[in-house]
N, C-alpha and C positions, 0 to 999 in steps of 0.2 A: 850345500848339502842336498843330496838327492831326495826326492819325495818318495814316500814309502807306500807300497800297494800290497795287499794280500788278495790272492786270487783262488777261489774255489773252482773246481772243474778245469784245472789247467791242462789236463791231459786230453781233453776233448777238442772238438772241432773249433768252436769259438774261443775256448780258453787258450789253445795253442797260438792262435792268431793274436789274441789280446796280449799274452805274455811277450810275444815277439815284438809287438808294437810298443808296449810299455818300456821294454829294455832298450829298444832303439831310440826312445825319447828320453832315456837317462833315468828312469825310475829305478828305485831299489825294490825288487819284486820278490815276494815270498809266495810260492805255489804249494797249495795243499795237495797231498796225494795219499791214496790208500797203499797198503803194503802190496796189494796185488796189481797195482797200476803199471802199465807199460810206459816207461819213462824215456823211451828211445827218442821221440820227437821233442819232448819238453826239454831234455838236456841240451839240445842244440842251442837253446837261448840262454842257458846258464842262469836260471833264477835260483834263489835259495829254495831248497826243498824242505817241506815240513810234512812229517808223517801224521796222518789223522784222518778223520772222516766227519762229514757234516751230521751224520747220525750219532756221533759220539761227542756230546757237548764238552766233556772234559778235555778230550784230545784237541778239539777245535780251539778252545780258549787258550790252551797251552801253546798252540801253533801260531796264533796271531801275535806278531811282535808288538811290544809296547810302543806307543806313539805312532801306530799305523794311521796314515792319513785317509786312505780310501780302501774300502773292502769291495771288491768286485765279486758278487755272488753269481757265478756263471753255471755252477754245477746244477744239473737237473736230470731227472729220469724221463726220457722221451718214449718210453714203452707204449706200444699201441696194441697190447694183447692182454685181455682181462685176467688171464691166469697169473699175471705179474702185478696186478693192481695193488695188492697189499704192500709190496716192496716199493712201488712207485709212490704211494701215499706217504710211506715212511720217509723216503728220500726228499720228495718235493715239499711236503707240509711240515713234518717234524724236523726235517733237515733245515728248512728255512727258519723255523722257530729257533732252532739252536744257533744259527748264524746271527740272527737278530740279537739274541740274548748275549752271545759272546762279543758281538760288536759293541753293545752297550757296556758290558763289563770291562772291556779293554779301552774304552774311551775313543773309539774310532770316530772320525769326523763325519765321513759320508759313506753311505752304503749305496752302491749301484747294483740294481737287481736285473738280471737277464730273465725277463718273463717271455711272453710269446703272443703273437696275434691270436693264438688258440685260446688265450685267456678270455676272449670275448664269447667263446662257445659257439653254438650253432646259429650264428647270425648270417644274414645274406644282404646283398645290395651294397650300398656305400657304407664303409666303416671308418669312423674317426675316433679320436680320443674321447669324444662325448657320447659315443654309442653305448647304451646300457649293456652290460655283459649278461649273456644268457647261460654262462658256463655252469652256474650252480645246479642247473637242471639238465645238463648234458648227459648223454649216455656214455660219453667217452671220458674215462677217468683222467687222462692227460689234461683235457680241457678243464675239468673240475679242479685238479690239483694245482695247475699253473695259476688259475685265478685265486685259489685259496692262498697260495704262497705269496703272490704279489700284495694281497690285502693284509696278510700278516706283517709284511715288511712296511707297508704304508702306515699301519697302525702304530709303528714305533716312532713316527714323527711326533715330537713333543715330549718324548721320554728321554731325558738327559739332553745331550747336545747333538744327538745323531740326526743327520739329514739323510733323506732317502729319495732316490730317483729310480723310476721303473722304466725299463726299455722293453718294447714289444716287437721283436723282429718277425718278419714273414718267413717264407721258405728261404733259408740261407744257402748260398753256394759259393764255391771258391776253393783255394788251396787248403791243404790239411783237413779236407773232408775225409775222415777215416771211417765213416759208417752211416752217413746221412744220405744225401742224394747220390753220392758216389756209387751206392749199391745199384742205382738205376742204370749206370753205365755198364756194369757187369751183366745185368739182366738183359739189356739190349744187345750187348755183344754176344751173349750165349743163347739168344732167342728164347729166353725164359719169361718174357713179359706176356702174361695171358691176355692183356688188353689194356688200352689206355683209358683211364678213368675220365669221364666228361666233366672235369673240374677246372675251375679258374682259381689261380692262386696269385699271391703277390711275392715276387722274388727279390731278395736283397743280397748284395755282394758282401761277403764276410769282411772285406777290407773296410767298407763303409760302416758296417755294424760295429766293429771294434773301434773305429774312429769316433763313433758316437759315444761309445763307452768311455773313452779317454776324455772326450769333451765334457761328458756328464759329471766328471770328477769336480769340475769347477763351475759348469753352467747347468742350466736346467732348473726347473721349478721343484722346490723341496716338496715332496709328497706327490709330485706330478708324474704323468706317464707319457711316453713318446712312442708312437708307431714307427717302426723302421721297415717300410715296405719298399716297393720299387716298381719294376715293370709288372703290370697286371697282365698275366698271360695264362693260357690254358696248358694243361698237362700235355696236350697234343703238340703244342708248339715246343715245349721242353723236350719231349721225346724225339721230335723231328730234328732239333738241333744236335742232340746226342747221336742219333742215327747217322747224320751226315758226317760228323767227325769220325765215327767208327767205320764208315763205309758200309753200313748195313741198310737194308730196305727201309724206306721212309714210310711210316704209316700215313694213310690218307684220311682216316676218320677215327674218332673216339668210339670206344665200345659203349653200348647202352648201359646206363646205370644199373639196370636190373641184372645184367650179366655179371658185372663186377661184384654185386652183392651176392649173386649165386655162387661165384667162385669162392668168395669169402666164407659163405655159409658151409660149403662143402669142405673147404680147408679147415675150418673151425671144428667140424665134426670129426674129421680124420685126426686132428691134433689131440682129440680126447683119448685116442688110442696110442698115438706115437709120442705124445707129450712134447712135440717139437712145434715151435712157432711157425704158422703158415706164412707164405710170402705176402699174402693179402689177408689181413684179419678183418672181422666185421667192424672193428673200430677204425681201421684204415679206410674201409669202404664208406663208413659213415662220414669220416673227416674229409673225404674226397668227393662227397656228394653235393657240396654247396658251391656257391659262386659269390665271391666278394670282390669289391673294388675298394682300395684304400688310397689315402693320400698321406704323404709323409711331410706335409708342409710345415707342421709344428716343429718336427725334428730338424728340418732344413733351416728354419728360422733361428732356432735356439742352439742347435748343436752342430750346424754346418754339414749335416748329412746330405749325401748326394745319391740320386738314383742312377744305377748303372744298367745298360742294356742287357737283356737276358743272354744274347749271343756272346757277349764279352765274359760274363761270369761262368757260362758253360765251358767256354774255351779255356779259361783260367783253371777251372777244376780239372778238365781233361789234361792240360799240359802238366799239371802237378802230378796227376796219377801216372802219366807216362814216365815222367822224370823219376818217380819213386818205384817204378816197376810194378805198379798196382793194377795195371791194365795192359 
């Protein structure tokens, strides 16, 4: 008998890859979606489709099949513009509360939560699972709400039989990127990148991220967290890799942090009149201003997670975008 999985956020970047992986490994998968969701890609993998929303507790509980083994809570609001903070808090905080309560009500065995490296907040230097989070005091609502969400989930350990594992990916790249780093390819192609932020990030291949999710269904510390990082690289290295693939001029240096913040401040001011989200918001500028180095040793040891070179994941994302006619 196939194992049963329930996936929130199945129409998003990580969710699509996860549903594809679960189905390939023989799981019986139910994917939650809203009435307004674009199901074009999700239907390729033929999961059971359940109409509902994480912000609607009743619809969520009705959508989760009885006897569900593992609930993968992938859905999240990655907004980086303060004018949408209220919606983001509702999605990430209230939504996760609803997921936890519904999982408990339906007797789900294990909850695997997709958090983020952003849940550590404005930290710098070497970051491990033992690093104290500074997110509660962050200026960036995304960082605050991702931290709040994972802690809401962790607090469910010991309530009923529910087990919880928290995964904290870095900057994810790869196929089915429908709106994350794939936007950078379009900006480089069209010459719309105002400057390369002087940031250092940790990059994770989506294939390895979803592999860790599936492994976490059986392995991983109950109540524990796992950083899913990868190659620690600069934004300049990333943009260079993209520019080479697109045959565009390769930038030689990053823009000063002050310039990026100025562009963000001007864009934010203009958005007050246009009500359109600027390409670089103050929140994005803030998030790209730090420099961290992470290790994924714990995830490698417990979940079989592997680091993939940046060049490989950029090429995989590019190849998928070309194949789908998105670039």
